N, C-alpha and C positions, 0 to 999 in steps of 0.2 A: 896635347890635350885639345879636345874639340868642344869648347863650351857652347858653340853654336848648335851642336846636336842636342845638348841638354836644354838649351833655351827653347827649342821648338817642340819639346815634349808636352803632352797634355797636362793641364793643371790637375793636381798640385805638385807634380813631379819636380819641376825646376825649383820652386821655392822650398820644397822639402829638402832637396839636395843642397841648396845654398845654405839653408839653416843648419843642416847637419855638418857641413864643412866648417861653418863659422863656430858651431858648438865644439868641434874637434880642436880648433885653434884656441878658443877661449878656455875650454876645459883644460887643455894642456898647460896653458899659462896659469890657470887657477890652481892646478895641482902642485905647481912648483913655486908659487908666490907666497908671500908672508900670510899666515893664517890669522883670522880674528880681527883684522883691521876693517875699517869702514869700506875701503876699496875691495877687500875680499868679499864682504857681504854684498856690496852693490853689484860687482861683477858676477857673483854667485847667483843672484836673482835673475840677471840677464841670461846666464847659462841655463838656469832652470826654465825660464820662459822659452828659450830656444828648444830645449828638450821636450817641453810640453807640446810646442808647435810640431816638432818632428814626429812625436808619438801620435798625436791626434790626426795630423794630416795623412799619416800612413793608412788610416782607415778608408781613405778615398783613392788609394793606389791598389789596383787589383791585377797586377801583371802575373802573379803566381796564384792560381786558384786551386786549393786542395780541399777546402770545406766550404762549398758555396763560393762566395767571392773572397773568402779569407784564406790566409796561409799562416804557417808558424810564425812568420815575422810579426803578425798582428798580436800574437801572444806575448812577444817581446815588448811590444808597445804598451800593452796592459801592465806588464811587469814593471816597465820603466816608470809609468805614472805612479804606481804603488810605491816603488823605491824612492822616487823623488819626494813624495809625501812623507814617507817614513824617515828619510834622511833629514828633511827640514824639521820635522817634529823632534828628532833626536837632538839636533843642535839647539832648538828652543828649550829643550828640557835639560840642557847642559851635558848631554852625553856626546861629547865631541869625538871621542874615539869611535863610536858607532857611526856617527855622521861622516867622519873622514873615510872610514872603511867602505861604507855604502856608496859614497860619491866616487871613490876611486874605482870600485868594481863596476859601477854604472858606466863610468867613462870607458873602461876597458871593454866590457861586454856589450853595452848599449850603443856605443859609437864605433870603437875600433873593430871588434869582431864582426858586428853586424855590417859595418861598412865594408869589410873585406868580402862579405857575401855578395855585395852589390857589384863587385868586380868580376864575378863569374861570367864566362862567355854567354852572350845572348842578352845580358842585362844592359840597361841604358848606360850605367856608369862605366861598364867595361868598354863600350864603344866611345864614350866621352873621353876616357883616360887613354885608352890604347889605340883608338882609331879604327 
């Protein structure tokens, strides 16, 4: 892994990637930890903040341009922001089943699947991970 390559990328790519990697770790822990506790809620808000940062910062990353400066990845960012809002709202309304489902799918689709696309040849993370 070549983190030096990631560190020299233009802003906000390095912080975007670091936040996404941290969200993967925290989100994984969150999915398997005890639910409903104060720790779960506190760590959950940290995870949500990371996800908001990753989503919003993506709008300043334009390495793939399909519609002006934007790409389908930006649609995923909009979707992520909406799901975060809806999932928190579900929890506050007591619909824990919906909250749990939305957060699980957001982790899988918004971080894992999207993250795998960053490993395609020619992308910054491909070179960072595989050299």
